[in-house]
N, C-alpha and C positions, 0 to 999 in steps of 0.2 A: 616655888621660891628658889630651890637650888638651881633650876634651869635658868631662871632670870639672872641670877648672880653670875653663872658661868657665861651666858651670852652677853651680859653687860660688860664683863671684864675684857672680852676679846675685841680689840679695837683696830687690829692690823690685818691687812689682806696678805695673801701668800708672799708676794715679792718683798713686802716690808718685813715680814716675820723672818724670811730667809736672810735678808740683809742684817737684821738684828742678831740672828744666830751667828752670822759671820763675824760681827763685831765681838760677840761673846767668845768665840773661838780665838779671835785675834788677841783679846785681853788675856786669855789663859796662856797663849803662846808667849806673849810679852812677859807674863809672870814667870814662866819657866826660864826665859832668857835672863831676866833680872836676877832670879835665884841662882842661876849658873854663874853669872858674872860675879855676883857678890860672894859666892862660895869659893871661887877660884882666886879672888883677889885677897889682899891683905887687910881688909877692913874688919872691924870687930864683928862678932857673930850676930849681935842684935840688929845689925843693919839688914839682915836677911828678912826681917819682918816686913820690909817694904814690898817684897814679892807677894805677900798675902793680900795687899790692897788690889793688885791686878787680878789675882785669882778670885777674890771675892766679887769684884765687878764682873769678871767673865762668867763665873758660874751662876751668879744671880741673873745676869742677862740671858743666859741660855735657858734657865728655868722659866723666866718670864716669857721668853719666846715660845717655849714648849706649851705654855698655857694659852698662847695666842695674843699676848699683850705686846704691843710695840712700845718700847720704852721711850722712843723718840717722840711719838705722839703723846704719850702719857706725861712726859716732863713738859711738853709744850702746852698741856691742858687742852688738847684737841680731841674731838670725838670722830 
């Protein structure tokens, strides 16, 4: 049963998983840029929360790619 679940979740081949990892790293980098710009600007502090959105997307994408799940195929409901 655990092996079936592990192998049924993995839907991406190596190039797709590497591409999704790159997207995750890019999301994290965009989060850092947004956080830096919002920290150095004169906007109120609570606007810095918007950087968390990019960090969450980036880290969750990297974790999914580590497990072998291609989020692009998963959201398109392809196998």
